[in-house]
Structures are given as C-alpha cells and as structure tokens.
N, C-alpha and C positions, 0 to 999 in steps of 0.2 A: 504493500500500500504506500501512498505518498507520504514523504517525510516533511512536507511543507509546514512551516509554522503558521498559526492563524493570522499573525500580522502580515507575513509575506503573502499569504493567500489573498488577504483583503486588498493589498496593494496591486497584485495582478488583476484582481476582479475590477478594481477602479479603472485601471488602464484599458481593460477590455471594454468596459462601458464607455470610456472616452472615445475609443476608436469607433465603436458602433454609432455614437452620437454624431461624430464627424461625418461618417458615411450617410447617415439618415438625413442630416442637414443638407448635404450636397444633393441628394435625391430630391428633396423637397423644393429646394431653391433653383435647381436647374430644370424647371418644368416646361413642358411644351406650351401650356397655357400662357405663361409669362413671356415666352419667346415669341409666340404669335401676337400677343398684345403689343410687343415692341416693334415688330417688323411688318405687321399686316393691319390695314385699316381701310374701311370703306365709308365714304361719305358722298351723298348725292350721286350714287351709282358710279362713283369713280373709286376704283380699287387700287390701293397702294400695296405693293409687295416689294420689300427692300426699298430701292430707289426708283422703281418703275411704277408708272401709272397706267391703268387700263380703264378706259371708258366702257363700262359694261353695255351701255346702250348702242355702242358701235358694233357689237357682235350679234349675229343672228342666233348663236347658240353658245352656251358656256357649259362645259362638261368637266367634271372633277374625277380624278383617279387617285386613290390613297392606298399605298401598299406598304406592308411591313408590320413589325410587332407593335408599332405605335400608330397603326393606320386609323383605328377608331378615335384615339385621342386627338390625332391631327384633324380628322374630319369634324369632330365636335368643336375643337378650338377654332377652326376656320368658320364654322357656322356661327360661333359666338361673335366673331369679328365682322362677318359679312352678312349674316342673316340669310334670307332665302333668295339671294341674288344669283344663285346658279341653278340651272335647270334640273340637273340630275347628276348622278355619279356612281362610282363603284368603290367599295371598301373591301380590301382583302387583307386579313390579319390571321394570326395563328391562334387566337383565343376568341372565345365567345364574349362579345361586349355586353355590359349590363343593360344598355339601351341601344337604340339605333337612331342615327340622324335621318330625319325625314328626307326622302328623295333619293336615298342611296340604296343600291343593292349590295348585300353583304355576302362575302365568301369567307370560309374558314379554311385556309390552306395549311399545308404541313410545315413543320420545322422541327429538327434541322434537315429533314428530307422531304421532298415533294409528295403530295398525295393526288388522288384523282380530282379532289376539289381545287388543288393548285392549278391543274390543267384547265378545269372548268372556268376558273377565274381569269386565266390568261386568254382563253377563247372569247369570253364575254367582253373583256377589255379591248381586244383586237377588233372585234365586230363593231363595237361602239366607236372606236377611233377611226375606223375606215369610213364611217358615215359622216365625218367632219369635213368641212371645206374651208376655203380661205376666209369666210366670214365667221368662223368659229374660234373660240378661245378654249384651249385645253389647259387645265390647271392640274399639274401632277404633284403629289406629295409622297416622299419616300423616307423610310426609316430602315434600320437594320432588320435582317431576317427576310427581306423581300425576295432574295434570290430563290429560296425554296417555296415561299408562300404563293408566288405567282410564277408559273413555269410552263413553257410549251417547247418541247424539243424540236430541233431542226430535222429535216429529212435526212436519212442515212444514204449511203451509196446506192441503195436499191429504191430510193425515193419513198421509203417508209419512215414513219416517225420512230424514234427510239422508244421502246416500250417503257411503261412505268416501272416495272421491276428493274430493268437495266438502268433507268434514270436514277432510281433510289440507290442502286449499287454504286453508281458513279459518284453520287454525292457523298456516300459513306467513305469511299476510297479517298476522296479529296479532303474531307474533314479530318480524317484520321492520319493524313500523310505527314502532318507537322509543318505544312506550308503556311505562310502568313496569308491573311484574308485577301490581299490584293492579288496574289498569285493564284489562289483558289478561284477567285472570281474572273480572272483572265480566261481560264479554261471554261468556266460556266458560260461566259458571254458567247464564246464561239460554238457552243453546243445548243444555243437557245434561239427561239424565234421572237423573244420579247426583250432580251438583254442587249447590252452593248450598243445602245442607240436605236434599236429596232422598234421600240414603241414610238420614238420620235418619227421614224419613217412611216409608221402606220398612221400617225396623226397628221402628217403633212398633207395639204398646205396650211393647216390651221396655225394661228398664233399659239405659241406654247410658253409656259413658265413652270419651272419646277422648284418646289420648296423642299429643302433637304434638312432632315434631322439626322445628323451623321454619326455613324459608328465605325468609320474608317479613318485612316490617317488623313490629316488636312491636305497633304500634297497629292492625294489620289481620290478626289471626290467622285470620279467615275467608277470607283469600286463599290460605292454605296448601292446596295440591292443589285449589284452588277451593272449599274449605269444604264437603265432602260432608255433614258432620254438624252444621254450625253455622248458626244463623240468619243469613240473608244481609243484610249491611248496605248492599248496593247495590240499585238499582232498574232497571226498564226505562228510565226517564228517563235514568239515568246511562249506560246502554249506548248509547242514541241520541246522547247528548252526546259520548261518547268516539268513537263511529264518525264523527261529524261532525268532531271535533277533528283526527283523523288521516286524514281523507279515505278512510275504509275501505270505505264502502258499495259503491263501484264496483270496488273491488279484490276483493270477496268473490264467490264463485260465486253464480249467480242464485238458487238455492234458499235461500241464507242471506241474500243481499241483499234479497230480496223480503220477508223477515220484518221488516226494518227499514223498507223503503219503505212497507209496508202496516201498520206499527205492530202487528205480530202476535206479538211475543214474549210468552211466558208468564211471569208474575211468580213469583219464588222464594219459599219460605216464610220468614216473619219471626219475630221473637221470641215472638209470641203464638200460634204454631202449637202444637197439643198434642204434637207429636213431641218438643218440647224440654223438656217438663215433668219428665221423668225422665232428663235428659241432663246430663253434666258434661264438662269439657274441662281438660286439664292440659298446659301446655308444659313439657317436661322438658329441652329443649336448644334453643339458639337461637344466632344470630350473636354475641350478647353474650358467650357462653361462649368462642367461638373468639377474639374480640377480647381478652378478659381473659387467655387463655392465651398469646396472642402478646405481650401487654404484659409478662407475667411473664418470658417467654423473652428479650425485648429488654432488660429491666432486668438480667437475669442476664448478658447479653452486654456490659454496660457502657454502655448508651445511656440517656439521659434520654428518657422516654416521654411522648407526648401522644396522646390519642385524639380524633379528629374525624370524626363521621359525617354532617356537614352535607350532603355531596354525594350522599347516598343517592338513587337514581333520577334523578340529573342526567344530561344528555348527557355522553358520555365526554370530549369536548374541554373543555367547561366545568369538569368535575370535575378534569381534569389541571391546568388553570390555577389553580384554587382551591387544590388541595392543595400544589402546588409553591410557590405564594406563601406559604401557611401554613408550609411547611417552612423557607423562607428567613427568615421572621420568627422562628421558634424557633431557628434556627441562629445568629442574631445575638446571642443571649443564652447559648447553650449550645454547647460545642465538639463534642459527639457526641450527636446527637439522632435519635430514631426516631418518626415520625408514623404511626399506625395508623388506617386507615379501613375500616369494615365496610359491608356492604350491596352494592348493585349499581349500575352505571352503565348507561345506555341507549345503544343504537346503532341508528339507522335504516338498515337494509341494503337496497341496491338492486343486485341481480345481483352478489352478493358472491363472493369466492374462498373460501379456507380460513382460518379463524380464529375469533375469538369476542370478546366484549366486553372480556375481560381483556387479551388481546393487543393489541386496538385501543387501549385506554387506555395500555398500556405503550409502544406505538409512538408515540403522541401525545406522551408524556413525553420520548422519546429526543431529539427535536430541541431541546426546550426546555432540556435539561440537558447538552448537548454540552460537553465539556471541564471540567465541574464535578464536585466531589467529592460526587456524589449518586447513590444507587442506588434504583431503584424496582422492586418486585415486585408483580404483581397476578395473583391466581389464585383459582379456585373450589374450595371445600372438598369438592365432589363429585368432583373430579379431571377434570372435563370442561368445556372452554371452547368453546362453539359447535359447529361441525362439524369441529373439529380433534381429534387424539388427545391434545392437551396440556391441562393444567389452567390454564395461563396462561403468563406470560413475565416475564423480568427484563431491565431496561435500566440503563445507567449513563452516566457521562460519556465512556466510550470506545466506546459502541455505534456512533455514526456513523462514527468512524474505522475500526472493525473491519468495518462493513458496506461502506464504500468499498473496503476491501481485497478484498472478495469479488467485486465486480462484474467480470465478464469473466474470472474465474478458472475454469479448467476443473474444478478440484476443489471448486467451491462447491455441488455437488449441485443444480445448476439455478438458483441464485440469479440468474445473469446474465439469465435469462428473466423474472425477477420485476420487474426495473426498480428504480427509486429507492424510497426510503422514502416519499416523497410519493405515488408511484403505489400502493404497497402499502396506504397509508392510504385512498386514494380508492377502491380496488377491494376493500377489506375483505379483504385477502389477506396478513395479517401472519404467518401460521404458516410459510410457506416461508422467510421471512427469519430468523425466530428458530430454525428448525430448522437452517439453514445455519450460524448463529452458535453453535449449541449452547446457546442461552439460553432454551429452552422450560423450563417447569416441568412435569415428567412424574411423576405419581403413580399413574396408572391410576385407574379407578373406586374410590372410597374406601369405598363402602357407607354414606356419610354425606352430608349436604347442609345446610350452615348458611350459605348465601349466600357472598359473595366476601370476600377479605381483600386490602387494599392496604397494603403495607409500604414506607415511604419512609425512607431513611437519609441523613443528612448528617453529614459528619465533617471 
C-alpha cells in the first residue's frame, strides 16, 4: 500500500485540483458562442463574418453547411447571431444534439471512423450544393472530426466506390500509424469526393465563406476536416511519400492499396481552380485561444506561466521528456510554475486497449515524476480521448505509489487485471488504471474541438 503521509497526500490533491480548474476554465472561456459573438454579426440583413460583409438581400439563396464535432454548437451560435436569415442547411456531427436548429437537416456521422450515415450526409450535402448558382451564398462551418463525420469515397480503378468496410479499415490504419493529423488528412483528401476543396467545387459558382473552429496547426488550416472548401496544399506525391514513410500500403485494404501501387490517385484542386475565386475563409477559434485562457487561469491561481508548443505532433514519449525537462528548468528559477503546451502528440497503436493519446502521455509522465512535486494534466478540448469515455488524465508524484496500492486489491475495479504501469503503456491500455485511481478527466463531449491542452505544474 502507499506510504504517502497525509500532509503530502493533501498537497498532491490540491495541485490536482488546481490543474483541473485551469483546464475547466480554459474550456469555459474558449467557447464557440463567444467566438461567434466577436466575429459574426448581422444587422439590417447585412452579415459580417470576420472583415467581410455580405448583403443577404443580394442572394437568391443562402445555404449553410456545418460539419464536425462542434457542428450543432456552431449552427446554434450562428442562429443566435443571424436569426432566420438563411434559408436552410445541413448539420453533420458525431453526437446527438439536445435540440435542433430550425431549418437544418441533421446527420449523425461516425468518429473516428466513417459510418453509413457519414456517407448519407456527404451525399445530401453534395446534392444541395450542386443546386446552387452564382446568385447563391454558401456558408460553411467546420470543426475537428469532420473528416470521418462526412465522407464519400472517390471511385476506384474499376470506377466503383471504395466500400464502407474498406473505408473504415483505411481510417483505422491511418489513425493508428503514428502520423500527425496533417499527414493523415493529406491521404484522406485524395481518397475523398468531399475533401481537399471538392465541396468548394460542388458549390461553384456560388459565393462561398467558410468559418473555421480549428483543431489543426495554425500553419495548415486546410487540414481542418481535411479542407473541404480550401485549396489543397498537399499532392499525390506527398501521399505516396507518407504511405511509404509509415509502411501503410500493405496495411491498407486492397482496393485502396492498389491506388497507391498503380499511382492512380486523383489530384485535388489547387489555388488556381475557379471554385476558389469567390471563396473566403475565417478562423474564429483555435488552440491558441484555449492556451491563452489556460494561461490566464494559471496566472490567477498564482503560478508563473510559460507556454511551449514545441512538441506539437511529436511522439508522446519524446514530448513527455521534453516538457518535463523544460518544467525543471523553469522550476529552478521560479518557486511555483505552470508550463502550458497546446497541440497534439502522436501514438503509434498496435492492438491497443482502452485509452487515447492524452492518457498515454500522462502515463508516460507518471514514472518520470514519481515522488516529485509535479502535476501533469493532459486532455482534449473535445472531451474525448481515443476510444475511452475520458477527455484525458492527470498524474503527479504520488501516482505510482497510489497505483501500487491498487494492485491485487479486490476493490480496485479490475485494476489487478491490468498489470503494471509499464504493461498499461505497452498495451495502450491507460484508461482502466486512471479510472481505478479516479484520475481521469471527465467532461463528456464539449461541443467544441480546439486540439489538446497539457498543463504541467511544479511547486
């Protein structure tokens, strides 16, 4: 059992609470509602989006498409700012919304892999966009998760669509490859009839504006939901290079692998395509906003704050080493410090258990900080981490002691079957351990998606 003293245990508990409060404050204040209120306004039928103005009376038809984990939240926020100024629209999300915005058709697509409803949503969107003309305005709203929520595969070499089982197998191979999201989405774009600018082609010649709630790096906005309305910055050559880099071709189903083997991928539209002449894009919310709000909350809690996003898209174990070393450097000069890191880490999963990248990162930190006055929280702003019900997890210098006390204990809710921390790491099965310890971060789906936050405290 644990040999923690009561005073030491209380100190660890206070710091875990502090980390949770910083994360919760960031979620609350980096909201879609406030972002839309700042960036979108409608008065006397003139709609302002970012710095652009649209006279709604100048359009014969206004059609809205909202896609991603935050699709319903975005549609509701737009309706709150604009009212009933748009004719109709489509919302495609991965969760069932508590209510529906009037005038919208709702689809519940799959995540992290597509479903038949994902394909139905894509077909409905394409049909509606094809009916628009030059007197129409298409308003697109995108958030993370859109790649799988709305999907329609391109035709294969035999002019048949890739089957749904093959599409699901392809997504799983990509997600488990360890590749960062921008590389994963480069391949998704070239396999899809709706990604990589192809929704913009479908809406042409309508006026188009896209509102982005981003869960991708700031320098790759066309990776968000695999860029349905943006010129694609990636190429067939990039896809072939990525597939080779991660040994993907033999892991893909034959129908998809053959497209690579026979160099038969179709190129996506680029910036010189006519579809983008009347198109605009505005990022209204991103990971930076969540980071800034976390920094404000940490400062208010009495910590000296540093932000370091250097490890974005790094392997989780390399990121853990880097951030903990950075934290120790900061701690040598300041008595109470908070290091905040945004973005995502990568995990190459092979036959994994229950968990996600945030819990994997946190568990990797647990061994390195045992006995130290350090607390680490890692969680997704969408409230979902991998295939677990948690958003992430929290660890500190007491985690190993408390985990040792669980092993073999009949009341540990099955942890004795999980094995050691090393085994949980190697089998990508972090969630059962954190669930047994009570150290999961549970928010439920937030209706938002601004990538991950890592909050490291030293005191």
